[in-house]
C-alpha positions as CSV (number, residue, x, y, z in Angstrom):
1,M,-69.5,-44.6,-69.0
2,I,-72.6,-47.3,-71.0
3,E,-72.0,-45.9,-74.4
4,L,-75.0,-47.8,-75.9
5,T,-78.0,-45.6,-77.5
6,T,-81.6,-45.8,-75.1
7,E,-83.1,-48.0,-77.4
8,E,-80.1,-50.3,-77.3
9,I,-80.1,-50.4,-73.1
10,A,-84.1,-51.3,-73.4
11,A,-83.3,-54.0,-75.9
12,A,-80.7,-55.6,-73.4
13,C,-83.0,-55.1,-70.2
14,A,-85.9,-56.5,-72.2
15,G,-87.7,-53.5,-71.5
16,R,-89.7,-50.6,-73.2
17,V,-88.7,-47.0,-73.2
18,V,-91.7,-45.1,-71.3
19,A,-90.1,-41.7,-71.8
20,G,-86.9,-41.1,-73.5
21,P,-84.4,-38.1,-73.2
22,P,-86.3,-34.9,-72.5
23,D,-84.3,-32.8,-75.2
24,G,-83.7,-35.9,-77.9
25,S,-80.2,-36.2,-77.4
26,E,-78.5,-39.1,-76.9
27,Q,-76.4,-38.4,-74.0
28,H,-75.1,-41.9,-72.3
29,P,-75.2,-43.1,-68.5
30,A,-72.1,-43.0,-66.6
31,R,-72.9,-46.2,-65.0
32,A,-75.8,-48.9,-63.2
33,T,-77.1,-48.7,-59.3
34,V,-79.3,-50.3,-57.3
35,D,-79.1,-48.3,-54.5
36,S,-81.4,-45.0,-54.9
37,R,-79.0,-43.3,-51.9
38,A,-76.0,-44.0,-54.1
39,A,-77.3,-42.7,-57.1
40,A,-75.4,-39.8,-58.5
41,P,-76.0,-37.4,-61.7
42,G,-75.7,-39.2,-64.8
43,D,-76.4,-42.7,-63.2
44,L,-79.0,-45.5,-64.5
45,F,-81.0,-46.9,-61.3
46,F,-82.4,-50.0,-61.7
47,G,-85.5,-50.7,-59.1
48,I,-84.8,-54.1,-58.0
49,A,-87.2,-55.8,-55.6
50,G,-85.4,-57.5,-52.7
51,E,-86.4,-59.4,-49.5
52,R,-87.3,-56.5,-47.6
53,A,-88.5,-53.5,-50.3
54,D,-89.0,-53.0,-53.5
55,G,-86.3,-50.6,-55.2
56,G,-89.0,-49.7,-57.7
57,R,-90.6,-47.3,-54.6
58,F,-87.1,-45.1,-54.7
59,A,-87.0,-44.5,-58.2
60,E,-88.3,-41.1,-57.9
61,R,-85.8,-40.3,-55.1
62,A,-83.0,-41.6,-57.7
63,I,-84.1,-39.1,-59.9
64,E,-84.2,-36.4,-57.6
65,S,-80.2,-37.1,-57.3
66,G,-79.6,-36.3,-60.8
67,A,-80.3,-40.2,-62.5
68,W,-79.9,-40.7,-66.2
69,G,-82.5,-42.7,-66.1
70,V,-84.1,-45.1,-64.2
71,V,-85.7,-49.2,-64.9
72,V,-88.5,-50.3,-62.9
73,T,-91.4,-52.8,-63.4
74,P,-94.4,-51.6,-65.2
75,E,-96.3,-50.6,-61.7
76,H,-94.0,-47.8,-60.7
77,A,-93.2,-46.6,-64.4
78,G,-96.5,-45.0,-64.9
79,G,-95.2,-42.6,-61.4
80,V,-92.1,-41.4,-62.9
81,A,-93.1,-41.4,-66.3
82,G,-93.3,-37.3,-66.4
83,S,-90.2,-36.8,-64.5
84,G,-88.2,-35.5,-67.5
85,T,-85.2,-38.0,-67.6
86,V,-85.1,-41.9,-69.0
87,V,-87.9,-44.1,-68.0
88,I,-87.5,-48.3,-69.0
89,E,-90.0,-50.4,-68.0
90,A,-88.9,-53.9,-67.9
91,A,-91.3,-56.7,-66.0
92,D,-87.6,-58.0,-63.6
93,P,-84.9,-55.3,-62.9
94,G,-82.6,-57.6,-61.8
95,A,-83.1,-59.8,-64.9
96,A,-83.0,-56.0,-67.0
97,L,-79.5,-55.6,-64.6
98,A,-77.6,-58.4,-66.2
99,G,-79.0,-58.1,-69.6
100,L,-77.7,-54.9,-69.8
101,A,-74.2,-56.0,-68.2
102,R,-73.6,-59.0,-70.5
103,R,-74.4,-56.5,-73.5
104,W,-71.9,-54.6,-72.6
105,A,-69.3,-56.8,-72.0
106,Q,-70.5,-58.1,-75.5
107,E,-69.5,-54.6,-76.9
108,L,-66.2,-54.5,-74.6
109,A,-65.1,-57.7,-76.2
110,A,-65.9,-56.3,-79.8
111,R,-63.7,-53.6,-79.1
112,G,-60.7,-55.5,-77.7
113,A,-61.3,-56.1,-73.9
114,R,-59.8,-59.2,-72.6
115,T,-62.1,-60.3,-69.0
116,V,-60.3,-63.0,-66.6
117,G,-62.6,-64.1,-63.9
118,I,-61.9,-65.5,-60.7
119,T,-63.9,-68.2,-58.2
120,G,-62.7,-71.0,-55.8
121,S,-63.3,-71.9,-52.2
122,V,-60.9,-69.7,-50.6
123,G,-58.8,-66.9,-52.2
124,K,-60.3,-65.2,-54.7
125,T,-60.5,-61.9,-53.4
126,S,-57.3,-61.9,-52.8
127,T,-56.2,-63.4,-56.0
128,K,-58.3,-60.9,-57.6
129,D,-56.3,-58.1,-55.6
130,I,-52.8,-59.5,-56.2
131,L,-53.5,-59.6,-60.3
132,A,-55.1,-56.5,-60.5
133,A,-51.9,-54.8,-58.5
134,L,-49.7,-57.1,-61.4
135,L,-51.4,-55.7,-64.0
136,L,-51.9,-51.9,-63.4
137,P,-48.7,-51.3,-64.5
138,L,-49.3,-52.6,-67.9
139,Y,-52.6,-51.1,-68.3
140,G,-53.2,-48.1,-65.9
141,E,-56.5,-46.6,-66.1
142,H,-57.4,-49.0,-68.7
143,L,-57.9,-52.0,-66.3
144,H,-60.7,-52.6,-64.6
145,A,-61.7,-54.8,-61.5
146,S,-64.1,-55.5,-59.5
147,A,-64.7,-53.8,-55.8
148,A,-64.5,-54.9,-52.5
149,N,-67.1,-57.8,-52.5
150,F,-68.7,-57.4,-56.0
151,N,-68.4,-60.6,-57.1
152,T,-73.0,-61.6,-56.7
153,E,-75.6,-61.4,-59.4
154,I,-75.8,-58.0,-58.7
155,G,-72.1,-56.8,-57.6
156,L,-71.1,-58.8,-61.2
157,P,-73.0,-56.6,-63.2
158,L,-72.6,-53.3,-61.7
159,T,-68.3,-53.9,-61.9
160,L,-69.0,-54.4,-65.1
161,L,-71.2,-51.7,-65.9
162,E,-69.0,-49.4,-64.7
163,A,-66.4,-50.1,-67.0
164,S,-65.5,-47.6,-69.6
165,G,-65.5,-48.2,-73.4
166,D,-61.6,-48.1,-73.4
167,T,-61.1,-51.2,-70.9
168,R,-58.4,-53.7,-71.8
169,V,-58.4,-55.9,-69.4
170,L,-61.2,-56.7,-66.8
171,V,-61.0,-58.6,-63.5
172,L,-64.1,-60.0,-62.2
173,E,-64.5,-62.3,-59.0
174,M,-67.8,-64.7,-59.2
175,A,-68.8,-65.8,-55.9
176,M,-71.5,-68.8,-55.4
177,R,-73.9,-70.2,-53.2
178,G,-75.1,-72.8,-54.9
179,M,-74.8,-74.8,-58.0
180,G,-75.6,-72.6,-61.3
181,Q,-74.6,-69.4,-59.5
182,I,-71.1,-69.1,-61.7
183,H,-72.8,-70.4,-65.3
184,E,-74.9,-67.3,-64.6
185,L,-72.1,-65.2,-63.5
186,A,-70.1,-66.7,-66.7
187,Q,-72.5,-66.1,-69.0
188,I,-72.3,-62.1,-68.5
189,A,-69.6,-61.7,-68.3
190,R,-67.9,-64.2,-71.0
191,P,-64.5,-64.5,-69.4
192,Q,-61.6,-65.7,-72.0
193,V,-59.6,-66.9,-68.8
194,G,-61.0,-68.3,-65.4
195,V,-59.1,-68.9,-62.4
196,I,-59.9,-71.4,-60.0
197,T,-58.5,-70.6,-56.8
198,N,-58.6,-74.2,-55.2
199,I,-61.5,-76.5,-54.3
200,G,-62.4,-77.1,-50.3
201,P,-65.1,-77.5,-47.9
202,V,-66.8,-74.9,-48.5
203,H,-70.7,-73.9,-49.1
204,L,-71.3,-78.1,-48.5
205,E,-74.7,-77.5,-46.5
206,L,-75.9,-76.1,-50.0
207,V,-74.3,-78.0,-52.8
208,G,-73.2,-81.0,-51.1
209,P,-69.8,-83.5,-51.0
210,I,-66.6,-82.0,-52.4
211,E,-67.3,-83.2,-55.3
212,R,-70.1,-81.0,-56.2
213,V,-67.8,-78.2,-55.0
214,A,-65.5,-78.9,-57.5
215,E,-68.7,-79.2,-60.4
216,A,-69.8,-76.0,-59.4
217,K,-66.5,-73.8,-59.6
218,A,-66.4,-75.9,-62.8
219,E,-69.0,-74.4,-64.5
220,L,-66.3,-71.4,-65.6
221,I,-64.5,-73.3,-67.2
222,A,-67.6,-75.1,-68.9
223,E,-68.5,-71.2,-70.3
224,L,-64.5,-70.7,-71.6
225,P,-64.3,-70.1,-75.2
226,N,-62.6,-72.4,-77.4
227,G,-59.3,-71.4,-77.5
228,G,-59.6,-69.7,-73.7
229,A,-57.2,-70.8,-70.5
230,C,-58.2,-71.8,-67.6
231,V,-55.6,-71.8,-64.4
232,V,-56.1,-74.8,-61.8
233,P,-54.4,-75.6,-58.4
234,A,-52.0,-78.8,-59.6
235,A,-52.9,-80.6,-56.7
236,E,-56.4,-80.1,-57.2
237,E,-57.6,-83.7,-58.4
238,A,-61.3,-83.1,-57.8
239,L,-61.3,-80.6,-61.0
240,R,-59.7,-82.8,-63.4
241,P,-62.8,-84.6,-64.5
242,H,-63.9,-80.6,-65.4
243,L,-60.6,-79.9,-67.9
244,R,-61.5,-79.2,-71.0
245,S,-58.8,-80.3,-74.3
246,D,-59.9,-77.2,-76.2
247,V,-58.7,-74.7,-73.3
248,R,-55.2,-74.2,-72.3
249,V,-54.7,-75.4,-68.7
250,L,-52.1,-73.7,-66.4
251,T,-51.5,-75.1,-63.2
252,F,-49.9,-73.5,-59.8
253,A,-48.2,-74.9,-57.2
254,A,-46.5,-72.7,-54.1
255,Q,-43.9,-76.0,-54.7
256,P,-41.8,-77.1,-57.3
257,S,-43.9,-80.0,-58.3
258,V,-46.7,-81.9,-57.1
259,A,-46.8,-85.7,-57.0
260,G,-43.4,-85.4,-59.2
261,A,-44.6,-83.6,-61.7
262,A,-43.4,-79.4,-62.0
263,A,-46.6,-77.4,-62.1
264,D,-46.5,-74.5,-64.7
265,I,-46.3,-71.6,-62.0
266,R,-44.7,-72.5,-59.6
267,A,-42.6,-70.9,-56.5
268,L,-38.8,-72.6,-56.5
269,S,-37.9,-70.6,-53.2
270,A,-39.6,-68.2,-50.5
271,E,-37.3,-65.7,-48.4
272,M,-39.5,-63.3,-45.6
273,R,-38.6,-60.1,-45.3
274,E,-39.5,-57.2,-43.7
275,G,-43.0,-56.7,-45.0
276,S,-42.6,-58.6,-47.9
277,M,-42.0,-61.7,-49.3
278,R,-39.2,-62.4,-51.7
279,V,-39.7,-65.5,-54.2
280,E,-38.0,-67.3,-57.4
281,V,-41.2,-67.9,-59.8
282,A,-40.7,-70.5,-62.1
283,A,-43.4,-69.7,-65.0
284,G,-42.5,-72.7,-67.5
285,A,-39.1,-72.1,-68.4
286,E,-38.8,-68.3,-67.6
287,R,-37.4,-67.5,-64.1
288,A,-37.9,-64.3,-62.0
289,T,-37.1,-63.1,-58.4
290,I,-40.7,-61.3,-57.1
291,D,-40.8,-59.0,-54.4
292,F,-44.5,-59.2,-53.1
293,G,-45.4,-56.8,-50.5
294,F,-47.3,-59.5,-48.2
295,T,-45.6,-62.2,-45.6
296,Q,-48.9,-64.5,-45.6
297,M,-47.4,-67.6,-46.8
298,H,-51.3,-68.4,-47.8
299,N,-51.5,-65.7,-50.4
300,L,-48.3,-66.7,-52.2
301,A,-50.2,-69.4,-53.8
302,N,-52.5,-67.1,-54.4
303,A,-50.2,-64.8,-56.1
304,L,-48.9,-67.7,-58.4
305,A,-53.1,-68.0,-59.4
306,A,-52.6,-64.6,-60.5
307,I,-49.4,-64.9,-62.5
308,G,-51.1,-67.5,-64.4
309,A,-53.7,-65.7,-65.5
310,G,-50.9,-62.7,-66.4
311,H,-49.4,-65.2,-68.9
312,A,-52.5,-66.4,-69.9
313,L,-53.2,-62.9,-71.1
314,G,-49.6,-63.0,-72.9
315,H,-47.5,-61.2,-70.0
316,S,-43.8,-62.5,-68.6
317,L,-42.7,-62.9,-65.3
318,E,-40.6,-59.4,-65.5
319,E,-43.6,-57.6,-66.6
320,M,-45.8,-58.5,-63.8
321,A,-42.9,-57.7,-61.0
322,E,-43.2,-54.1,-61.1
323,G,-46.8,-54.2,-59.8
324,A,-45.8,-57.1,-56.9
325,S,-44.4,-54.7,-54.3
326,K,-48.0,-52.2,-54.7
327,I,-50.2,-55.5,-53.8
328,S,-52.7,-54.3,-51.4
329,F,-55.7,-56.4,-50.3
330,S,-59.5,-55.5,-49.4
331,S,-60.7,-54.6,-46.2
332,L,-61.2,-57.2,-43.6
333,R,-59.0,-59.3,-45.6
334,G,-56.0,-60.0,-43.3
335,E,-55.3,-56.0,-42.7
336,Q,-53.0,-55.3,-40.0
337,L,-53.6,-52.7,-37.5
338,E,-52.0,-51.0,-34.1
339,L,-53.7,-50.9,-31.4
340,D,-53.0,-49.9,-28.0
341,G,-50.0,-51.8,-28.5
342,A,-51.4,-54.9,-30.0
343,L,-51.4,-56.1,-33.3
344,I,-54.6,-57.0,-34.8
345,I,-54.8,-59.2,-38.0
346,N,-58.1,-58.4,-38.9
347,D,-59.5,-61.7,-41.2
348,C,-63.0,-61.3,-40.4
349,Y,-64.9,-60.9,-43.9
350,N,-65.4,-64.7,-44.0
351,A,-64.5,-68.1,-42.9
352,N,-64.0,-71.8,-44.2
353,P,-61.8,-74.7,-42.5
354,I,-59.0,-74.0,-45.2
355,S,-58.7,-70.3,-44.6
356,M,-59.0,-70.8,-40.7
357,R,-55.9,-73.2,-41.0
358,A,-54.1,-70.4,-43.5
359,A,-55.2,-67.8,-41.0
360,L,-53.9,-69.6,-37.5
361,E,-50.6,-70.6,-39.4
362,H,-49.9,-67.0,-40.3
363,L,-50.8,-65.6,-36.7
364,A,-48.1,-68.1,-35.3
365,S,-45.3,-66.8,-37.9
366,V,-46.1,-63.4,-37.4
367,A,-45.9,-63.7,-33.3
368,D,-42.7,-65.4,-33.8
369,A,-41.5,-62.8,-35.5
370,R,-42.5,-59.7,-33.5
371,D,-41.4,-62.0,-30.1
372,A,-45.2,-61.6,-29.0
373,R,-46.1,-61.4,-25.6
374,R,-49.1,-63.7,-25.9
375,R,-50.9,-65.1,-29.0
376,V,-55.0,-64.6,-29.0
377,A,-57.2,-65.7,-31.5
378,V,-60.9,-64.3,-32.0
379,L,-62.4,-67.1,-33.8
380,G,-66.3,-67.1,-34.7
381,D,-68.6,-69.4,-36.3
382,M,-67.6,-71.7,-39.8
383,K,-71.2,-71.4,-41.9
384,E,-72.1,-73.6,-44.5
385,L,-70.5,-76.6,-43.3
386,G,-73.2,-78.9,-43.8
387,E,-73.2,-82.0,-41.2
388,A,-69.5,-81.6,-40.2
389,E,-69.6,-79.0,-39.1
390,K,-69.0,-79.2,-35.3
391,A,-66.0,-81.8,-36.7
392,F,-64.3,-79.0,-38.6
393,H,-64.8,-76.4,-35.5
394,R,-63.3,-79.0,-33.3
395,E,-60.5,-79.5,-36.0
396,A,-60.0,-75.0,-36.1
397,G,-59.7,-76.1,-31.9
398,E,-57.0,-78.2,-32.4
399,Q,-55.2,-76.1,-35.1
400,A,-55.4,-73.5,-32.9
401,A,-53.7,-75.1,-30.1
402,A,-50.9,-76.3,-32.2
403,A,-50.3,-72.8,-33.3
404,G,-49.7,-71.9,-29.6
405,V,-52.8,-69.8,-28.9
406,D,-52.7,-68.3,-25.5
407,V,-56.0,-67.2,-25.1
408,L,-59.0,-68.5,-27.8
409,I,-62.4,-66.5,-27.7
410,A,-65.0,-68.8,-29.3
411,V,-67.9,-66.9,-31.0
412,G,-71.2,-68.4,-31.7
413,D,-73.1,-71.4,-32.4
414,L,-70.2,-73.5,-32.5
415,A,-68.1,-71.9,-29.9
416,E,-67.9,-74.9,-27.6
417,A,-66.6,-77.2,-30.4
418,Y,-64.1,-74.9,-31.1
419,A,-62.8,-74.9,-27.3
420,E,-63.6,-79.1,-27.0
421,G,-60.7,-78.9,-29.8
422,Y,-58.6,-76.2,-27.9
423,G,-58.6,-78.3,-25.1
424,P,-56.5,-77.2,-21.7
425,Q,-54.0,-75.2,-24.3
426,G,-54.4,-72.0,-22.3
427,E,-57.2,-69.7,-21.6
428,T,-60.9,-70.2,-23.0
429,H,-63.7,-68.1,-23.1
430,V,-67.2,-69.1,-25.1
431,V,-69.5,-66.4,-26.0
432,R,-72.6,-66.1,-28.0
433,D,-72.5,-63.4,-30.3
434,S,-69.8,-60.7,-31.4
435,G,-71.2,-57.9,-28.9
436,A,-69.9,-60.5,-26.2
437,A,-66.4,-61.2,-27.9
438,A,-65.8,-57.5,-28.1
439,T,-66.5,-57.0,-24.3
440,E,-64.2,-60.3,-23.5
441,F,-61.7,-58.5,-26.1
442,R,-61.8,-55.3,-24.5
443,D,-61.0,-56.4,-21.2
444,L,-58.8,-59.1,-22.5
445,V,-55.8,-58.0,-25.1
446,E,-52.9,-55.9,-23.7
447,A,-49.6,-54.3,-25.2
448,G,-47.4,-57.1,-26.9
449,D,-50.2,-59.2,-28.2
450,V,-50.6,-60.4,-31.3
451,V,-54.5,-61.0,-32.1
452,L,-56.3,-63.1,-34.9
453,I,-60.2,-62.3,-35.9
454,K,-61.3,-64.6,-37.5
455,G,-65.3,-65.6,-38.5
456,S,-67.8,-65.8,-41.3
457,R,-69.0,-62.7,-42.1
458,S,-72.5,-63.1,-40.8
459,V,-70.7,-63.6,-37.3
460,G,-70.0,-59.7,-37.5
461,L,-66.4,-60.2,-35.9
462,E,-65.5,-56.4,-37.3
463,R,-67.0,-55.2,-33.9
464,V,-64.1,-57.0,-31.5
465,A,-61.6,-54.7,-33.5
466,Q,-63.9,-51.9,-33.0
467,A,-63.9,-52.0,-29.3
468,L,-60.2,-50.7,-29.6
469,D,-60.7,-48.5,-32.1
470,P,-64.3,-47.4,-34.2
471,A,-62.7,-46.6,-37.0
472,A,-61.4,-50.3,-37.3
473,G,-62.8,-52.7,-39.2
474,E,-65.2,-50.5,-41.3
475,L,-67.2,-52.3,-44.1
476,P,-66.6,-52.1,-48.1
477,D,-69.0,-50.4,-50.1
478,G,-71.5,-52.7,-51.8
């Protein structure tokens, strides 16, 4: 419930009320939406102009679905002004959405809510999922977190505007495609705690060398308030120039020390168990043994980053331990599926050199634990890597060979580079797209295999898992 008056909403949208509540009563919209097909009674619809369609054209459909009101350009406002619902005209409905989210975030902060913003080259969604699980037993329905991939200039405002007025903690994921985007998102959400999971060779095509990637991610640190806190990897030298003396810095590492110095949040030991990982964690002088509901080693660093955020919010390790066993991850991010006797590690939401290495190491670990018949890797293109893209793909092919992959299905424009790096290790199939990969996969996979499916989202590798089970690999909403 967005507990603001119609006039307050219009002011936040930099807009004008063309038609007010039909009965003069001041009810509040339930949430915001930009999809007229998903509009429900009580929603506030924003008619945003996209690359393929002008959302304002569908305002009438949203109204027919029971929308509380619509925010559209003057071009569309007149056509729905007599519809018996609230109509607000704004020159830019996209900017209006951001403006209303900013205003609601301010209102929530005034009511005592605290916000954690999470970004990074890899692992931000998993870290968000872990932190939400750790905090859920402490806050219950008063916790609100980003759903699935709601982490952009549209997704983050929609997430904020779904938060109820009694929310006590918000956990928000922040994505970037270029310089200035994290700044924009942080200006909307105004987090008191910022988490940067890591800095890696991601978006190089858009922002340049690794130092520029660090600068882009550090926009989150720059927007934190005096006395806020940032959680950063202990070994990340590229972030050091961006740390602030007036912001508390908490470092994390998956080992007791980095370069001889102890990280603030660190793993002292880790033991794999059936479907879980038991970790002795230290936070300063505090110690606790925590059972995490995952087995991927790369998620240990994400968990420590999440613990750092919880620690910055004032919670002890013991307080956070209860939720650790109940961690679940967003769709297409390392989910394991048993299909026709084979185990599928469905990690096809995104890919870059860091996450690819981690996924291949996890494939080897799982295959060893199951005494797998074969290790199969379906690897799609990693996007936005700039001039070194072929080198990064060859390196990933080498890593696949080192992980003992028996069958490689390389998919996309850079598939040959994967194959070159993989060499004569095993059986290689080079295909042009996800459809061809699905055909090869259906004919190749056998009971007892452990299969990794990994690639950038645009490659569409969810079709590969669906080749065995149409219900597998369904995309998250949003």
